[in-house]
The first five atom37 places (N, CA, C, CB, O) and aatype in JSON, in Angstrom:
{
  "aatype": [12, 9, 11, 9, 15, 19, 12, 18, 14, 19, 7, 1, 3, 19, 8, 13, 2, 8, 1, 18, 18, 4, 3, 19, 8, 12, 14, 10, 19, 11, 1, 1, 10, 6, 2, 4, 10, 10, 15, 18, 15, 9, 3, 11, 7, 10, 15, 7, 13, 6, 14, 3, 15, 15, 14, 10, 18, 19, 4, 9, 7, 8, 10, 18, 4, 6, 15, 9, 6, 16, 13, 1, 15, 7, 9, 0, 10, 8, 7, 6, 6, 10, 16, 2, 3, 9, 0, 2, 13, 16, 2, 0, 0, 14, 19, 18, 5, 9, 15, 3, 19, 9, 6, 10, 7],
  "atom_mask": [
    [1, 1, 1, 1, 1],
    [1, 1, 1, 1, 1],
    [1, 1, 1, 1, 1],
    [1, 1, 1, 1, 1],
    [1, 1, 1, 1, 1],
    [1, 1, 1, 1, 1],
    [1, 1, 1, 1, 1],
    [1, 1, 1, 1, 1],
    [1, 1, 1, 1, 1],
    [1, 1, 1, 1, 1],
    [1, 1, 1, 0, 1],
    [1, 1, 1, 1, 1],
    [1, 1, 1, 1, 1],
    [1, 1, 1, 1, 1],
    [1, 1, 1, 1, 1],
    [1, 1, 1, 1, 1],
    [1, 1, 1, 1, 1],
    [1, 1, 1, 1, 1],
    [1, 1, 1, 1, 1],
    [1, 1, 1, 1, 1],
    [1, 1, 1, 1, 1],
    [1, 1, 1, 1, 1],
    [1, 1, 1, 1, 1],
    [1, 1, 1, 1, 1],
    [1, 1, 1, 1, 1],
    [1, 1, 1, 1, 1],
    [1, 1, 1, 1, 1],
    [1, 1, 1, 1, 1],
    [1, 1, 1, 1, 1],
    [1, 1, 1, 1, 1],
    [1, 1, 1, 1, 1],
    [1, 1, 1, 1, 1],
    [1, 1, 1, 1, 1],
    [1, 1, 1, 1, 1],
    [1, 1, 1, 1, 1],
    [1, 1, 1, 1, 1],
    [1, 1, 1, 1, 1],
    [1, 1, 1, 1, 1],
    [1, 1, 1, 1, 1],
    [1, 1, 1, 1, 1],
    [1, 1, 1, 1, 1],
    [1, 1, 1, 1, 1],
    [1, 1, 1, 1, 1],
    [1, 1, 1, 1, 1],
    [1, 1, 1, 0, 1],
    [1, 1, 1, 1, 1],
    [1, 1, 1, 1, 1],
    [1, 1, 1, 0, 1],
    [1, 1, 1, 1, 1],
    [1, 1, 1, 1, 1],
    [1, 1, 1, 1, 1],
    [1, 1, 1, 1, 1],
    [1, 1, 1, 1, 1],
    [1, 1, 1, 1, 1],
    [1, 1, 1, 1, 1],
    [1, 1, 1, 1, 1],
    [1, 1, 1, 1, 1],
    [1, 1, 1, 1, 1],
    [1, 1, 1, 1, 1],
    [1, 1, 1, 1, 1],
    [1, 1, 1, 0, 1],
    [1, 1, 1, 1, 1],
    [1, 1, 1, 1, 1],
    [1, 1, 1, 1, 1],
    [1, 1, 1, 1, 1],
    [1, 1, 1, 1, 1],
    [1, 1, 1, 1, 1],
    [1, 1, 1, 1, 1],
    [1, 1, 1, 1, 1],
    [1, 1, 1, 1, 1],
    [1, 1, 1, 1, 1],
    [1, 1, 1, 1, 1],
    [1, 1, 1, 1, 1],
    [1, 1, 1, 0, 1],
    [1, 1, 1, 1, 1],
    [1, 1, 1, 1, 1],
    [1, 1, 1, 1, 1],
    [1, 1, 1, 1, 1],
    [1, 1, 1, 0, 1],
    [1, 1, 1, 1, 1],
    [1, 1, 1, 1, 1],
    [1, 1, 1, 1, 1],
    [1, 1, 1, 1, 1],
    [1, 1, 1, 1, 1],
    [1, 1, 1, 1, 1],
    [1, 1, 1, 1, 1],
    [1, 1, 1, 1, 1],
    [1, 1, 1, 1, 1],
    [1, 1, 1, 1, 1],
    [1, 1, 1, 1, 1],
    [1, 1, 1, 1, 1],
    [1, 1, 1, 1, 1],
    [1, 1, 1, 1, 1],
    [1, 1, 1, 1, 1],
    [1, 1, 1, 1, 1],
    [1, 1, 1, 1, 1],
    [1, 1, 1, 1, 1],
    [1, 1, 1, 1, 1],
    [1, 1, 1, 1, 1],
    [1, 1, 1, 1, 1],
    [1, 1, 1, 1, 1],
    [1, 1, 1, 1, 1],
    [1, 1, 1, 1, 1],
    [1, 1, 1, 1, 1],
    [1, 1, 1, 0, 1]
  ],
  "atom_positions": [
    [[1.56, -2.71, 0.02], [1.46, -2.33, -1.29], [1.58, -2.99, -2.34], [2.07, -1.61, -1.49], [2.28, -4.0, -2.27]],
    [[0.89, -2.61, -3.75], [0.52, -3.29, -4.68], [1.09, -2.61, -5.65], [-0.75, -3.54, -4.76], [1.38, -1.41, -5.62]],
    [[1.3, -3.63, -6.84], [1.8, -3.16, -8.15], [0.97, -3.45, -8.83], [2.95, -3.57, -8.66], [0.41, -4.51, -8.53]],
    [[0.63, -2.98, -9.63], [-0.01, -2.89, -11.53], [0.84, -3.18, -12.45], [-0.47, -1.4, -12.18], [1.89, -2.58, -12.25]],
    [[0.88, -4.06, -13.68], [1.54, -4.11, -14.24], [0.76, -3.95, -15.62], [2.24, -5.02, -13.85], [-0.19, -4.71, -15.8]],
    [[1.03, -3.15, -16.48], [0.36, -3.13, -17.6], [1.75, -3.75, -18.57], [-0.36, -1.5, -17.95], [2.91, -3.48, -18.25]],
    [[1.57, -4.21, -19.21], [2.72, -5.19, -19.9], [2.22, -4.58, -21.34], [2.57, -7.25, -19.64], [1.14, -3.99, -21.42]],
    [[2.99, -4.75, -22.36], [2.25, -4.78, -24.31], [3.14, -5.4, -24.73], [2.04, -3.29, -25.47], [4.36, -5.34, -24.57]],
    [[2.4, -6.08, -25.36], [3.71, -7.95, -25.61], [4.21, -7.36, -27.09], [2.48, -10.37, -25.95], [3.53, -6.55, -27.7]],
    [[5.28, -7.78, -27.51], [5.91, -7.69, -28.59], [5.02, -8.8, -29.88], [7.5, -8.06, -28.14], [4.45, -9.86, -29.68]],
    [[5.25, -7.87, -31.51], [4.46, -8.48, -31.58], [4.89, -8.14, -33.22], [0.0, 0.0, 0.0], [5.67, -7.21, -33.41]],
    [[4.44, -8.8, -34.22], [4.87, -8.69, -35.48], [4.48, -7.3, -36.87], [4.4, -10.02, -35.82], [5.04, -6.92, -37.89]],
    [[3.02, -6.89, -36.0], [2.86, -5.46, -36.73], [2.46, -4.61, -35.19], [1.34, -5.42, -38.24], [1.44, -3.92, -35.15]],
    [[3.33, -4.74, -33.99], [2.93, -3.88, -33.12], [3.65, -2.5, -33.49], [3.2, -4.42, -31.76], [4.79, -2.27, -33.91]],
    [[2.89, -1.93, -33.27], [4.07, -0.19, -33.61], [3.43, 0.38, -31.28], [2.63, 1.97, -36.09], [2.47, 0.11, -30.57]],
    [[4.74, 1.2, -31.11], [4.93, 1.57, -29.71], [4.88, 3.31, -29.88], [6.52, 0.86, -29.03], [5.12, 3.54, -31.06]],
    [[4.74, 4.08, -29.43], [5.32, 5.33, -29.34], [5.83, 5.53, -27.74], [4.21, 6.44, -29.85], [5.05, 5.38, -26.8]],
    [[7.08, 5.83, -27.57], [7.84, 5.47, -26.7], [7.32, 6.98, -25.88], [9.49, 5.08, -27.2], [6.93, 7.14, -24.72]],
    [[7.46, 7.82, -26.82], [8.1, 9.33, -26.35], [6.3, 9.64, -25.84], [9.06, 10.7, -28.06], [5.98, 10.12, -24.75]],
    [[5.25, 9.17, -27.06], [3.81, 9.4, -26.33], [3.85, 8.98, -24.38], [2.54, 8.1, -27.31], [3.58, 9.63, -23.37]],
    [[4.31, 7.67, -24.62], [3.47, 7.39, -23.18], [4.72, 7.91, -21.92], [2.95, 5.3, -22.99], [4.66, 8.3, -20.75]],
    [[5.61, 7.7, -22.75], [6.51, 8.65, -21.35], [6.33, 10.02, -20.64], [7.86, 8.97, -21.76], [6.61, 10.43, -19.52]],
    [[5.6, 10.72, -21.99], [5.4, 12.34, -21.96], [3.77, 12.73, -21.9], [6.1, 13.07, -23.48], [3.44, 13.85, -21.51]],
    [[2.77, 11.76, -22.29], [1.39, 11.96, -21.9], [0.7, 11.06, -21.25], [0.69, 12.19, -22.82], [-0.1, 11.2, -20.32]],
    [[1.23, 9.67, -22.07], [-0.05, 8.96, -21.24], [0.83, 8.82, -19.71], [-0.68, 7.07, -22.05], [0.0, 9.29, -18.94]],
    [[1.65, 8.55, -19.14], [1.78, 8.18, -17.7], [1.92, 9.48, -16.83], [3.06, 7.23, -17.47], [1.94, 9.42, -15.6]],
    [[1.98, 10.25, -17.3], [1.32, 11.72, -17.06], [-0.62, 11.77, -16.25], [1.32, 12.48, -18.99], [-1.13, 11.83, -15.14]],
    [[-0.94, 11.7, -17.3], [-2.01, 11.67, -17.61], [-2.37, 10.99, -16.13], [-2.27, 11.02, -19.02], [-2.83, 11.56, -15.14]],
    [[-1.97, 9.44, -16.31], [-2.56, 7.89, -15.29], [-1.77, 8.73, -14.21], [-1.84, 5.72, -15.73], [-2.22, 8.08, -13.26]],
    [[-1.01, 9.6, -13.64], [-0.42, 9.82, -12.36], [-1.41, 10.99, -12.13], [1.29, 10.14, -12.31], [-1.76, 10.89, -10.95]],
    [[-2.02, 12.03, -12.68], [-3.05, 13.28, -12.62], [-4.1, 12.11, -12.04], [-3.53, 14.31, -14.38], [-4.29, 11.84, -10.85]],
    [[-4.66, 11.56, -13.06], [-6.27, 10.51, -12.96], [-6.04, 10.22, -11.62], [-6.5, 8.79, -14.05], [-6.74, 10.76, -10.77]],
    [[-5.07, 9.38, -11.28], [-4.61, 8.59, -9.9], [-3.87, 8.71, -9.08], [-4.27, 7.71, -9.93], [-3.28, 7.77, -8.53]],
    [[-3.69, 10.44, -8.71], [-3.47, 10.65, -7.93], [-3.42, 10.87, -6.23], [-3.48, 10.86, -8.44], [-2.64, 11.14, -5.31]],
    [[-4.75, 10.55, -6.49], [-5.24, 10.47, -4.52], [-4.71, 8.63, -4.49], [-7.91, 10.81, -3.95], [-4.63, 8.11, -3.38]],
    [[-4.47, 8.02, -5.38], [-4.08, 6.56, -4.95], [-3.08, 6.14, -5.43], [-4.92, 5.6, -5.2], [-2.8, 5.0, -5.07]],
    [[-2.28, 6.71, -6.24], [-0.61, 6.48, -6.76], [0.07, 6.95, -6.59], [-0.16, 6.46, -7.7], [0.3, 8.12, -6.89]],
    [[1.15, 5.64, -5.56], [1.9, 5.86, -4.71], [3.61, 6.91, -6.25], [2.13, 3.89, -3.63], [4.15, 8.01, -6.31]],
    [[3.68, 5.8, -6.92], [5.01, 6.21, -7.86], [4.46, 4.89, -9.2], [7.11, 5.82, -6.78], [3.55, 4.07, -9.17]],
    [[5.38, 5.19, -10.16], [4.76, 4.73, -11.27], [6.34, 4.68, -11.76], [3.46, 5.69, -12.06], [7.2, 5.49, -11.4]],
    [[6.6, 3.27, -12.87], [7.68, 3.11, -13.92], [7.69, 2.65, -14.91], [8.48, 2.66, -13.69], [6.88, 1.74, -15.08]],
    [[8.39, 2.92, -15.81], [8.62, 1.91, -17.16], [9.74, 2.09, -17.31], [7.92, 2.1, -18.53], [10.62, 2.95, -17.13]],
    [[9.52, 0.68, -17.85], [10.7, -0.35, -18.49], [10.32, -0.44, -20.03], [10.69, -2.1, -17.73], [9.19, -0.68, -20.45]],
    [[11.34, -0.22, -20.73], [11.6, -0.35, -22.46], [12.18, -2.15, -22.79], [13.23, 1.06, -23.03], [13.15, -2.81, -22.43]],
    [[11.32, -2.32, -23.39], [12.22, -4.1, -23.17], [13.29, -3.85, -24.31], [0.0, 0.0, 0.0], [13.07, -3.44, -25.44]],
    [[14.52, -4.21, -23.75], [15.73, -4.82, -24.41], [15.95, -5.92, -25.1], [16.47, -4.99, -23.71], [16.64, -6.02, -26.11]],
    [[15.32, -6.78, -24.52], [16.17, -8.27, -24.93], [15.22, -9.54, -24.02], [18.28, -8.2, -24.2], [14.58, -9.25, -23.0]],
    [[15.26, -10.61, -24.46], [14.84, -11.71, -23.52], [16.36, -12.11, -22.55], [0.0, 0.0, 0.0], [17.34, -11.41, -22.33]],
    [[16.09, -13.3, -22.2], [17.26, -13.45, -20.81], [18.3, -13.92, -22.02], [16.88, -14.95, -19.14], [19.32, -13.29, -21.72]],
    [[18.6, -14.65, -23.2], [19.44, -15.34, -24.35], [19.58, -13.95, -24.62], [18.8, -16.52, -25.6], [18.89, -12.95, -24.42]],
    [[21.15, -14.31, -25.33], [21.67, -13.11, -26.57], [20.84, -12.93, -27.56], [22.98, -13.43, -27.38], [19.96, -13.62, -28.08]],
    [[21.23, -11.96, -27.73], [20.15, -12.0, -29.31], [18.86, -11.92, -29.41], [20.17, -13.18, -30.07], [18.1, -11.58, -30.31]],
    [[18.65, -12.46, -27.83], [16.64, -13.29, -28.1], [15.79, -11.89, -28.05], [15.76, -14.71, -26.24], [16.49, -11.02, -27.55]],
    [[14.67, -11.47, -28.36], [13.79, -10.91, -28.43], [12.86, -10.79, -27.2], [13.39, -11.34, -29.38], [12.43, -11.8, -26.62]],
    [[12.49, -9.24, -26.72], [11.75, -9.21, -25.28], [10.04, -9.56, -25.62], [11.95, -7.41, -24.45], [9.23, -9.53, -26.55]],
    [[10.14, -9.83, -24.51], [8.5, -10.53, -24.34], [7.66, -9.39, -24.95], [7.89, -10.88, -22.48], [6.83, -9.48, -25.86]],
    [[8.21, -7.89, -24.02], [7.1, -7.18, -23.85], [7.87, -5.72, -24.75], [6.56, -7.05, -22.0], [9.05, -5.53, -24.46]],
    [[7.44, -5.08, -25.45], [8.17, -3.81, -26.29], [7.96, -2.95, -24.9], [7.26, -3.07, -28.04], [9.03, -2.35, -24.86]],
    [[7.16, -2.5, -23.63], [6.84, -1.94, -22.77], [6.63, -2.29, -21.78], [6.27, -1.51, -22.96], [6.42, -3.5, -21.9]],
    [[6.51, -1.92, -20.49], [5.84, -2.2, -18.87], [5.47, -1.15, -18.58], [6.69, -2.7, -17.63], [6.17, -0.2, -18.9]],
    [[4.64, -1.0, -18.09], [4.41, 0.02, -16.89], [3.79, -0.19, -15.89], [0.0, 0.0, 0.0], [2.62, -0.53, -16.03]],
    [[4.38, -0.05, -14.46], [4.38, -0.27, -13.27], [3.55, 0.85, -12.55], [5.69, -0.43, -12.87], [4.1, 1.88, -12.19]],
    [[2.0, 0.6, -12.32], [1.77, 1.39, -10.96], [1.56, 1.17, -9.64], [0.96, 1.95, -11.03], [0.62, 0.43, -9.36]],
    [[2.31, 1.69, -8.63], [2.44, 1.36, -7.24], [1.15, 2.03, -6.22], [3.95, 1.93, -6.8], [1.02, 3.25, -6.3]],
    [[0.38, 1.43, -5.46], [-0.6, 1.76, -4.99], [-0.4, 1.35, -3.65], [-1.63, 1.34, -5.65], [0.43, 0.51, -3.33]],
    [[-1.37, 2.1, -2.65], [-1.28, 1.41, -1.05], [-2.38, -0.25, -1.04], [-2.18, 2.95, 0.4], [-2.1, -1.18, -0.28]],
    [[-3.19, -0.3, -1.71], [-4.04, -1.13, -1.31], [-5.18, -1.31, -3.2], [-4.87, -0.31, 0.4], [-5.65, -0.51, -4.01]],
    [[-5.13, -2.6, -3.08], [-6.35, -3.45, -4.51], [-7.37, -2.33, -4.28], [-7.32, -5.53, -4.14], [-7.59, -1.75, -5.34]],
    [[-7.86, -1.98, -3.54], [-9.06, -1.0, -2.91], [-8.79, 0.21, -3.35], [-9.19, -0.89, -1.31], [-9.54, 0.66, -4.21]],
    [[-7.7, 1.0, -2.89], [-7.43, 2.27, -2.93], [-7.03, 2.61, -4.91], [-6.03, 2.49, -1.64], [-7.26, 3.67, -5.49]],
    [[-6.52, 1.58, -5.42], [-6.38, 1.33, -6.85], [-8.03, 1.46, -7.66], [-5.62, -0.32, -7.0], [-8.4, 2.41, -8.35]],
    [[-8.82, 0.25, -7.36], [-9.72, -0.25, -8.04], [-11.1, 1.4, -7.86], [-10.08, -2.06, -7.26], [-11.99, 1.62, -8.68]],
    [[-10.83, 2.17, -6.71], [-11.31, 3.54, -6.71], [-11.35, 4.41, -7.47], [-10.96, 4.06, -6.08], [-12.35, 4.98, -7.92]],
    [[-9.77, 4.67, -7.79], [-9.19, 5.12, -8.74], [-9.42, 5.2, -9.82], [0.0, 0.0, 0.0], [-9.7, 6.26, -10.37]],
    [[-9.33, 3.74, -10.59], [-9.55, 3.19, -11.75], [-10.84, 3.53, -12.02], [-9.3, 1.85, -11.8], [-11.01, 3.96, -13.17]],
    [[-12.13, 3.46, -11.07], [-13.36, 3.34, -11.45], [-13.34, 4.43, -12.08], [-14.35, 3.13, -10.56], [-13.69, 4.26, -13.25]],
    [[-13.02, 5.77, -11.76], [-13.56, 7.13, -12.07], [-12.77, 7.28, -13.2], [-13.43, 8.33, -10.96], [-13.29, 8.04, -14.0]],
    [[-11.62, 6.79, -13.59], [-11.19, 7.27, -14.63], [-9.98, 6.19, -16.02], [-10.57, 8.51, -13.85], [-9.19, 6.45, -16.94]],
    [[-10.42, 5.25, -15.5], [-10.46, 3.74, -16.14], [-10.61, 3.43, -17.72], [0.0, 0.0, 0.0], [-9.84, 2.66, -18.31]],
    [[-11.7, 4.11, -18.34], [-12.03, 4.36, -19.15], [-11.4, 5.6, -20.29], [-12.97, 4.34, -18.68], [-11.27, 5.34, -21.49]],
    [[-11.11, 6.76, -19.78], [-10.58, 7.93, -20.28], [-8.94, 7.11, -20.58], [-10.72, 9.42, -19.02], [-8.61, 6.88, -21.74]],
    [[-8.28, 6.84, -19.77], [-6.89, 5.64, -19.7], [-6.94, 4.73, -21.04], [-7.06, 4.36, -18.17], [-6.32, 4.68, -22.1]],
    [[-8.05, 4.0, -20.4], [-8.43, 2.62, -21.8], [-7.9, 3.31, -22.83], [-10.32, 2.13, -22.31], [-6.81, 3.09, -23.36]],
    [[-8.96, 4.43, -23.21], [-8.84, 4.71, -24.62], [-7.6, 6.01, -24.79], [-10.48, 5.18, -25.22], [-7.24, 6.26, -25.94]],
    [[-7.35, 6.33, -24.32], [-5.31, 7.22, -24.54], [-4.84, 5.62, -25.41], [-3.75, 7.62, -22.03], [-4.35, 5.69, -26.54]],
    [[-5.0, 4.59, -24.88], [-3.93, 3.58, -25.65], [-3.95, 3.47, -26.97], [-4.04, 2.25, -25.3], [-3.04, 2.82, -27.49]],
    [[-5.01, 4.09, -27.82], [-5.19, 3.56, -28.79], [-3.84, 4.82, -29.13], [-6.85, 3.37, -29.46], [-3.16, 4.62, -30.13]],
    [[-3.58, 5.9, -28.38], [-2.88, 6.63, -29.06], [-1.58, 6.31, -29.23], [-2.99, 7.66, -28.68], [-0.86, 6.81, -30.1]],
    [[-1.16, 5.32, -28.25], [0.47, 5.04, -28.52], [0.63, 3.47, -28.91], [1.5, 5.39, -27.0], [1.7, 2.86, -29.0]],
    [[-0.19, 3.15, -29.05], [0.31, 1.55, -29.28], [-1.1, 1.08, -30.09], [0.69, 0.47, -27.52], [-2.12, 1.77, -30.02]],
    [[-1.02, -0.51, -31.06], [-2.1, -1.54, -31.43], [-1.81, -3.04, -30.38], [-1.92, -1.9, -33.33], [-2.26, -4.18, -30.54]],
    [[-0.91, -2.54, -29.33], [-1.13, -3.99, -28.78], [-1.86, -3.81, -27.48], [0.29, -4.84, -28.52], [-1.95, -2.82, -26.76]],
    [[-2.3, -4.88, -27.37], [-3.41, -5.18, -26.23], [-2.65, -5.48, -25.44], [-4.52, -6.21, -26.33], [-1.89, -6.45, -25.51]],
    [[-2.75, -4.51, -24.37], [-2.23, -5.08, -23.02], [-2.79, -5.59, -22.36], [-1.82, -4.5, -22.26], [-4.02, -5.64, -22.29]],
    [[-1.29, -6.56, -21.12], [-1.43, -7.56, -20.29], [-1.49, -6.98, -19.05], [-0.48, -8.51, -20.4], [-0.55, -6.2, -18.89]],
    [[-2.3, -7.06, -18.0], [-2.72, -6.97, -16.76], [-2.27, -7.73, -15.51], [-3.83, -7.13, -16.89], [-2.69, -8.89, -15.47]],
    [[-1.37, -7.29, -14.3], [-1.2, -8.23, -13.78], [-1.17, -7.17, -12.25], [0.04, -9.2, -14.44], [-0.61, -6.08, -12.13]],
    [[-1.81, -7.79, -11.4], [-1.88, -7.12, -10.12], [-0.79, -8.2, -8.78], [-3.83, -7.03, -9.74], [-0.96, -9.33, -8.32]],
    [[-0.03, -7.45, -8.61], [1.08, -8.1, -7.67], [0.9, -7.47, -6.22], [2.7, -7.78, -8.26], [0.68, -6.31, -5.87]],
    [[1.11, -8.83, -5.37], [1.33, -7.41, -3.99], [3.29, -7.8, -3.73], [-0.14, -7.94, -1.67], [4.1, -8.7, -3.93]],
    [[3.23, -6.71, -3.29], [4.84, -6.22, -3.22], [5.15, -6.78, -2.09], [5.24, -4.58, -3.18], [4.49, -6.48, -1.1]],
    [[6.38, -7.88, -1.99], [6.56, -8.3, -0.93], [7.55, -7.95, -0.3], [6.49, -9.27, -0.95], [7.53, -8.17, 0.91]],
    [[8.88, -7.2, -0.94], [9.97, -7.04, -0.63], [10.72, -6.08, -1.75], [10.47, -8.3, -0.38], [10.88, -6.53, -2.88]],
    [[11.13, -4.85, -1.43], [11.86, -4.25, -2.26], [13.14, -4.02, -1.8], [11.32, -3.22, -2.63], [13.23, -3.77, -0.6]],
    [[14.52, -4.04, -2.69], [15.48, -4.16, -2.55], [16.35, -3.16, -2.57], [0.0, 0.0, 0.0], [17.54, -3.38, -2.38]]
  ]
}
């Protein structure tokens, strides 16, 4: 199983609409990638490790898929639409990482 992490960095002038992201964007992702998406999760940044420190990311979305090939086949069909929707909830430039999930605890 793989995990695609879409991380939205904190920044001085960054705005992020969590309600839109949770209620509109991620359900859209789920509908468009239904053939390859196993599940997703959403993290809202609260703090860094040190007390009273800022988080590095205002939000992180995680998409879980069987393989990188299945994800890429789904995103090839709908990636442009999903990318264009980002402007509806943030001005942050997302950072992407694809990881191999080696263990879930």
